[in-house]
C-alpha positions in Angstrom: 119.1 107.4 48.4 121.1 104.9 46.4 123.2 107.5 44.5 125.4 104.9 42.9 122.4 103.0 41.6 120.8 106.2 40.3 124.1 107.2 38.6 124.3 103.7 37.0 120.7 103.9 35.8 121.3 107.3 34.2 124.4 105.8 32.4 122.3 102.8 31.3 119.7 105.1 29.8 122.4 107.0 28.0 121.7 110.1 30.1 125.0 111.1 31.6 124.0 114.7 31.0 121.6 114.7 33.9 123.2 116.5 36.9 122.6 115.0 40.3 122.0 117.5 43.1 122.2 116.5 46.7 120.3 118.6 49.3 122.5 118.5 52.4 121.1 121.8 53.8 120.2 120.2 57.2 123.5 118.4 57.4 127.2 119.0 56.5 128.1 116.3 54.1 128.4 115.3 50.4 128.2 112.1 48.5 130.9 111.2 45.9 128.3 109.9 43.5 126.4 113.2 43.2 127.6 116.1 41.0 126.5 119.0 43.2 125.9 119.2 47.0 124.5 122.2 48.8 124.7 123.2 52.5 122.6 126.1 54.0 123.8 128.5 56.6 120.2 129.4 57.6 119.6 130.2 61.3 118.1 126.8 62.2 120.9 124.7 60.5 124.1 123.3 61.9 126.2 126.3 61.0 124.7 129.8 60.7 125.9 133.0 59.2 123.3 135.5 60.3 120.6 133.4 58.5 122.2 134.0 55.0 124.4 132.1 52.7 125.6 128.6 52.2 128.1 126.3 50.4 127.9 124.6 47.1 130.3 121.7 46.5 131.1 120.1 43.1 132.6 116.8 42.0 133.1 118.2 38.5 135.4 121.1 37.8 133.4 122.0 34.6 130.2 122.4 36.7 132.2 124.4 39.4 133.6 126.8 36.8 130.1 127.2 35.2 128.6 128.0 38.7 131.4 130.5 39.4 130.5 132.4 36.3 126.9 132.9 37.6 127.5 133.4 41.3 127.5 137.2 41.2 123.8 137.9 40.6 123.9 136.3 37.2 126.9 138.3 35.9 129.3 136.4 33.8 132.7 137.9 34.5 136.2 137.6 33.3 139.5 139.2 34.1 139.4 141.9 31.4 137.7 144.7 33.4 139.6 147.6 34.8 140.1 147.0 38.5 140.9 150.6 39.3 137.3 151.5 38.1 135.7 148.6 39.9 137.2 149.1 43.4 137.4 152.9 43.5 134.0 153.6 45.1 132.8 154.4 48.6 129.4 154.3 50.4 129.2 156.1 53.8 133.0 156.2 53.8 133.3 152.4 53.3 135.3 151.3 50.2 133.4 148.7 48.2 133.3 146.9 44.9 130.8 148.9 42.9 129.2 145.8 41.6 128.4 144.3 45.0 127.0 146.9 47.4 125.6 144.0 49.5 129.1 142.8 50.3 129.5 145.4 53.1 128.4 144.3 56.5 125.3 146.3 57.4 124.1 146.4 53.9 123.6 142.7 53.4 121.2 141.7 56.2 117.5 141.4 55.5 
């Protein structure tokens, strides 16, 4: 893919608002011309994490910050919540963040 040419064409069409995503799920790379690049940790890929997860890389801090707002199952968070409430829970004797039960090993695998 000619990412530089594509980016130039978008600018020529006065469409700098179009975000370029790069699917790098079968590799481990990114292109400086794309706005977002994704890597998968699925079992058949270069790096695996039990078949779950991946990495999203950004060349734009505004896009990164926007993605961070949505990363936790669509919850938009901020730092105003009471942390003593949030982290004061247990499941089967394991302390966990009550928002994210699936963060505990053993609860997250499919």
